[in-house]
Residue, then its C-alpha position, 0 to 999 in steps of 0.5 A: x086240633x084238626x083232621x088228619x088231612x088238616x092242620x094237625x095231621x103230620x107228626x112232628x118230632x120234638x124240636x132241638x135247639x137248632x136253627x128251627x128254634x132260632x127261626x121261629x124266635x125271630x118269627x114270633x118276637x116280629x109277629x108279637x111286636x106287630x100285633x101288640x100295636x092293636x088298640x083296645x076298644x070298648x063297648x058300653x052296656x047302658x042297661x046295666x051302666x057297665x063297659x066292655x074294653x076288648x083287645x084282639x091278636x091273631x097269628x099265623x102258625x109257624x109251619x117249616x114245611x108249609x111256609x106259605x100256609x095261611x092263618x086258617x083262624x078268624x075272628x068277629x067282634x060285632x058290637x050293638x047288634x040290631x042296633x041294640x047298644x046292650x048286645x055285643x058279639x065275640x067269636x073265634x073259628x079255627x079252620x082245618x082242612x085244605x080249604x079251612x080258611x074259607x070255611x073260617x071265614x064264611x062262618x065268620x061272616x054268616x053266623x053273626x049275620x044270621x044272628x043279626x036278623x033273628x027276630x027272636x034273638x033277644x027273647x030266646x038267645x039259645x033258640x037263636x044260636x042253635x038255629x044260626x049254627x044249623x042255617x050256617x052249616x046248611x049254607x056251607x054245605x050249598x056253597x062253592x066252598x068244598x067243606x067235604x074234608x074242610x071245615x071249622x070250629x067255633x067259639x062264641x060269646x054273646x052278650x045281652x045285658x048282663x047276660x053271657x051266653x057262650x056257644x060252642x062247636x069244637x075244641x077252642x075255648x072260652x074261659x071266665x075269670x071269676x074272683x074268689x076271695x083274694x084269687x082270681x079262678x078260671x071257669x071254663x065256659x065251654x067243654x072241648x068236644x073231642x073223642x076224649x069226652x065220653x058222652x061224645x066218643x059214644x055218641x059218635x060210635x053210636x053213629x057209626x064212628x070207629x074211634x081209633x088213634x093214628x097208631x091204632x089205625x095204622x096197627x101199632x097199638x091195639x085198637x081194642x083198648x079204647x083208653x087214651x087217658x086225657x088230653x094232657x097225657x095223650x095229646x101227641x096221638x089223640x083218638x079221632x073218628x074214621x069211617x068203618x072201612x076207610x082211612x078218613x076223615x081222621x077228625x080229633x073233635x066230634x063237633x064242627x061246621x062243615x066237614x059234610x063227610x064226617x057228618x056221616x059218622x056223627x060230627x055235628x054243628x050243634x052247639x053246646x050253649x052256657x048261659x052265665x049271669x054277669x056280676x061284680x065277681x067277674x073281671x074279664x072272659x077270654x075266648x081263643x083258639x085251641x092253639x093257645x090251650x094246647x100247652x097252657x091250662x085255662x088257669x094259666x091264661x087267666x093268671x097272664x091276663x089278670x098279671x098285665x096292665x093292658x090286655x094287649x101285653x097279655x094276648x102278647x105273653x100268652x101267645x108267645x108262651x104258647x109258642x115256646x111250648x109248642x116248639x118244645x113239643x114239636x117243630x111247629x106251632x099252631x095258628x093263634x087267636x085270642x080275644x080278651x074282654x075286660x067287664x069295667x064297672x059292673x056293680x050289680x049285687x049278685x053273688x056270682x054267676x050262675x051257668x047252665x051248659x045245654x048240648x042241644x039235646x031234645x030232653x027236659x030241663x030236669x035230666x039236663x041239669x043231672x050232671x055237675x060240670x064244676x062247682x066253685x065256692x057256695x059263696x060265688x054261687x056259680x054252677x056249671x051244667x053239662x048235658x049228658x049223652x047228646x041225644x043228636x041225630x046220628x047222620x045229620x044235622x038236627x033241625x034247630x027249629x025241631x028241637x029248641x022248643x023243648x030246650x029250656x035255658x033260663x034267662x034268669x039263674x040267680 
């Protein structure tokens, strides 16, 4: 979900079964055929004697009114960070705005480089993540790229031995597959940072943002009714962020990298970080742009991966189904990027994963763990905790060096 001046600004009518749909069908088939030929790569994790097998698909959206529009998604897979065979990185970056592609590529390249050069990475991955996002954001502002109304979301996963650290800025998503008896259940490792979230909505309001849907801004709906339902029921006209006396920037997310104009009303590049101890109960995880999850649930995506013998087939099936559902609702589709990472031969005896999410707040651990985000069966011992209202400075990005010393996320959460 982008900004009003980006990929999601236009109101596309519900599609019919005419020529446009036929064109999309032919386009999707060709793209799927080409991208399904990618190889499956692997990386060893010798410290815990298991390996990762991963595959990636990225596919440009279908834009009938902008046939030359490029894919604004980018991705990064970097194995053996700092020359360490036990440290691997996976990231998806979803650009938006006029210069979204440039922003996406810039952040893709710089974020992993900054992490790679951070001497604290192995000792404190959460601190390194906060610092890397802050530095990358400032470097993007200082670059030749005009990020005043453009930027990128970022969903990234850093594996350090049998610990997985997922850092999210924006509304793309990471999902873990968890074995629960005879089922494989999807567990979100990130929480979409949009005004649909009450904590994020209140945070940006306190920074001066007006939170209104396009219909409300245009006077078609009552602006005083501050209830938008949820993304599943109200995704067609979502709440967006506006300056007090203007019709911009119209972002449908509350955190991003770039978007310097939106920073003045609370949009920040501070990640929420989820920490997971991997065990044999975790067969795979998925990192993907929001184009995948606009109409597909996390559980549906996990089911499709679980059914496929080859992750390339799963990626193609997910992309194809996403495109079909996009066209059922609109006459265009979004860009789609999917990374599927299978965890092979991990045989530790842990009872499951324990996950804590940290929103970059400057409070103590007791308060950070006060809200249960979800609690699967006790046998799995998996718990994720979402931060309360993020105490992020309203109109500027918080210095990671200032806050990280007060952020505690245990590296051993058994």
